[in-house]
C-alpha positions as CSV (number, residue, x, y, z in Angstrom):
1,M,179.9,-149.2,-253.3
2,T,180.1,-149.5,-249.5
3,L,180.7,-146.2,-247.8
4,T,182.4,-145.9,-244.4
5,Q,182.6,-142.7,-242.3
6,A,185.9,-141.5,-240.7
7,N,184.7,-142.9,-237.4
8,G,184.6,-146.4,-238.9
9,Q,180.8,-146.6,-239.0
10,P,178.8,-147.0,-242.2
11,V,177.2,-144.0,-243.8
12,P,173.7,-143.8,-242.4
13,F,170.7,-145.4,-244.2
14,G,168.9,-142.8,-246.2
15,A,171.9,-140.6,-246.9
16,I,172.0,-139.1,-250.4
17,A,175.2,-139.6,-252.5
18,N,175.5,-137.0,-255.3
19,V,178.1,-137.2,-258.1
20,E,180.1,-134.0,-257.9
21,G,179.3,-131.9,-260.9
22,H,176.0,-133.7,-261.6
23,P,173.6,-132.4,-259.0
24,G,170.6,-134.3,-260.4
25,R,172.4,-137.7,-260.0
26,G,171.6,-138.5,-256.4
27,Y,171.6,-142.0,-255.0
28,I,170.1,-143.2,-251.7
29,V,172.4,-145.1,-249.3
30,G,170.9,-148.4,-248.1
31,D,171.8,-150.7,-245.2
32,A,175.3,-150.9,-243.9
33,G,176.5,-147.9,-246.1
34,Q,175.8,-149.7,-249.4
35,V,174.8,-147.6,-252.4
36,Y,174.2,-148.8,-256.0
37,L,175.7,-146.3,-258.4
38,T,175.3,-146.4,-262.2
39,G,177.1,-144.7,-265.1
40,L,180.0,-143.4,-263.0
41,E,183.2,-142.1,-264.7
42,S,186.3,-144.0,-263.8
43,K,187.4,-141.3,-261.3
44,G,185.5,-138.7,-259.4
45,N,183.9,-137.5,-256.2
46,L,180.7,-138.3,-254.3
47,I,179.2,-135.7,-251.9
48,V,177.3,-137.6,-249.3
49,K,174.8,-135.9,-246.9
50,W,172.4,-137.1,-244.3
51,G,171.7,-133.7,-242.7
52,E,172.8,-130.1,-243.0
53,A,175.5,-130.0,-240.2
54,T,179.1,-130.4,-241.2
55,D,179.3,-133.7,-239.3
56,Q,176.4,-135.0,-241.4
57,M,178.2,-135.0,-244.7
58,C,181.4,-136.3,-246.2
59,L,183.3,-136.7,-249.5
60,V,184.3,-139.8,-251.3
61,K,187.2,-139.6,-253.8
62,Y,186.8,-142.8,-255.8
63,S,188.8,-144.4,-258.5
64,L,187.3,-147.5,-260.1
65,P,189.7,-150.4,-261.0
66,S,190.5,-150.3,-264.7
67,N,190.9,-154.1,-264.9
68,E,187.2,-154.5,-264.1
69,A,185.9,-151.9,-266.6
70,N,184.0,-154.6,-268.6
71,S,182.5,-156.2,-265.5
72,V,178.7,-156.2,-265.1
73,V,179.0,-155.1,-261.5
74,I,182.0,-153.6,-259.7
75,T,182.1,-153.7,-255.9
76,S,184.2,-151.2,-254.0
77,E,184.7,-150.1,-250.4
78,Q,185.4,-146.4,-249.9
79,D,186.1,-144.1,-247.0
80,C,183.9,-141.0,-246.7
81,N,185.8,-138.2,-245.0
């Protein structure tokens, strides 16, 4: 999944994306806002943080395409607001 902030910039390298409701499932954001996520439900939220200030966090409301449910890898671009 590629994550883009509201200002059009990618989410910073090293940010942590947590699956809402599963605090132990954190994923590190890589270059250009890309994060590899596994075992996601078809719909949900990611809470992304790269600091403690309110402008250093955002929320992704995602919905994976159902027609790709059996694919090995699903790619998606999401806004993080």
